[in-house]
Structure formats: structure tokens, C-alpha cells
C-alpha positions in Angstrom: 112.5 95.8 120.4 111.4 94.1 117.3 113.5 91.3 115.9 114.8 91.5 112.3 112.3 88.9 111.2 109.4 90.9 112.8 110.6 94.0 111.0 110.5 92.1 107.7 107.0 90.9 108.5 105.9 94.5 109.1 107.4 95.6 105.8 105.7 92.6 104.1 102.3 93.8 105.5 103.0 97.4 104.4 103.9 96.2 100.8 100.9 93.9 100.8 98.5 96.8 101.5 100.2 98.8 98.7 99.1 96.2 96.3 95.5 96.7 97.4 95.8 100.5 97.1 97.2 100.3 93.6 94.3 100.1 91.1 96.5 98.6 88.4 97.7 95.7 90.7 96.9 92.2 89.4 96.2 89.0 91.3 99.7 87.9 90.4 101.0 91.0 92.3 99.0 89.9 95.4 99.9 86.3 95.0 103.6 87.1 95.6 102.7 87.7 99.3 100.6 84.5 99.7 101.9 81.1 100.9 100.5 78.3 98.6 98.7 77.0 101.7 97.0 80.3 102.5 93.8 80.3 104.5 91.8 83.5 104.4 88.9 83.9 106.8 86.4 86.7 107.0 84.3 86.7 110.2 80.5 87.3 109.9 79.5 90.8 108.9 76.8 92.6 106.9 78.1 91.6 103.5 78.9 88.0 104.6 76.5 87.1 107.4 78.0 83.6 107.9 81.5 84.7 107.2 83.8 83.1 104.6 86.8 80.9 104.4 88.9 80.6 101.2 92.1 79.0 100.1 94.3 80.3 97.3 92.2 79.0 94.4 89.1 80.8 95.8 90.9 84.0 96.6 91.5 84.9 92.9 87.8 85.1 92.0 87.1 87.1 95.1 90.0 89.5 94.2 88.7 89.9 90.6 85.1 90.5 91.8 86.3 93.1 94.2 88.2 94.9 91.5 85.2 94.7 89.1 82.7 96.2 91.5 84.9 98.4 93.6 87.4 100.0 91.2 88.2 102.7 93.7 89.4 101.4 97.0 91.7 102.7 99.8 93.3 100.9 102.7 94.7 103.1 105.4 96.9 101.3 107.8 96.4 102.5 111.4 98.4 100.0 113.5 100.7 97.0 112.8 101.9 94.9 115.7 104.2 92.0 115.0 105.1 89.4 117.5 107.0 86.3 116.3 105.2 84.9 113.2 102.0 86.8 113.9 100.8 90.3 113.1 97.8 92.3 114.2 96.7 95.0 111.9 94.0 97.7 112.2 93.0 99.7 109.1 90.3 101.8 107.6 88.8 100.6 104.3 87.0 102.9 101.8 85.5 101.9 98.5 83.2 103.3 95.8 80.8 101.0 93.9 81.7 101.1 90.2 79.1 98.5 89.1 75.7 98.0 90.7 75.7 95.1 93.2 73.4 93.8 95.9 71.0 96.8 95.5 73.8 99.3 95.9 73.9 102.0 93.2 77.0 103.0 91.2 78.9 105.7 93.2 77.8 104.4 96.6 80.6 104.9 99.0 81.4 102.2 101.6 83.8 102.2 104.5 84.7 100.2 107.5 87.1 99.7 110.3 88.9 96.4 110.1 91.1 94.3 112.3 93.1 91.6 110.7 95.4 88.9 112.1 98.2 87.4 109.9 100.4 84.4 110.4 103.5 83.9 108.3 105.4 80.9 107.0 108.4 80.9 104.7 108.2 84.7 104.6 104.7 84.7 103.2 101.2 85.0 104.6 99.8 81.6 105.4 96.7 82.8 107.3 94.7 85.9 107.4 91.6 86.4 109.6 89.6 89.6 109.1 87.1 91.2 111.5 85.3 93.8 109.5 83.1 96.4 111.0 81.4 98.3 108.2 80.1 101.8 108.6 76.4 102.5 107.8 75.8 103.0 104.1 75.0 106.6 103.2 71.7 107.3 101.4 70.2 104.0 102.7 66.9 103.9 104.4 66.9 103.2 108.1 65.5 99.7 107.6 68.1 98.9 105.0 71.0 100.3 107.0 69.9 98.3 110.1 69.6 95.1 107.9 73.1 95.5 106.4 74.8 96.6 109.6 
């Protein structure tokens, strides 16, 4: 049975994802969930071949770029498992390109299956590690799909 604290962390994650799903959310809305010492890490994938690590000051420009190029996004929570001060989350991500980027045309639909691990401190997210597995991009040539995936 989950402790009261684990239940609060699960609710925090659910509300955190609501911010991502709301197109009118601002970075300030997101920042309410983030510990000042947050470390966000994205493991290597087709869009970030060497992965990425960012602290709070670098998360803002990434958020803003994401909102600029992917105005339509959806995060569908599949599983949340909380144990102590750690949560494992599996979700589906879908987005539609709203501004041409990296050779992808406006309207291109992207999707992926993602596992994320969170650590909490002071009732905020202090670490997030994402393991994205992006789906093949529709309307891409075989060579391009293989290169990106």
C-alpha cells in the first residue's frame, strides 16, 4: 500500500503532465513542479543522438522551443509507480510539427513511447531521466526513417 507521501508524488506527476497537455501553459506553470536544483536528462535517441543534460536555466529555452515547433502535443500517462522518493512513469507522446524543423514539414505527426524516472526533494522534482523511443516518422523515406530511428 502506498504511503501518503507516495500518493502525493503520484498526484504531483499527474498534475505535472497536465501542464504539458495544456497548450496555454507557461514555463512558470511548469516551474512550480521543479526543484531549483533540477537535473533533467534525456538518454540518446534519434532527435538527440548523444542525449542531453540540463539544469533549470537550460530547461526554459527547451520548453519554449518545444512550444514553438510543436504547438499540438499530447502526453498520455500509461503507468505511474512510486516508491519512496522515486517514480517510474511510462507514457505515450504525440506531437504535430507547427513550424518546419530539421527537415520535417509542418503537419508532420510524431509519436513515441517514453519511460521516465523521477526523484523528488522538498515535494518537487529534483531529477528526471527520460528514455524516449520514437516511432518511425510517417511519410519519410526508408533511408530517412532508418537514420532518425
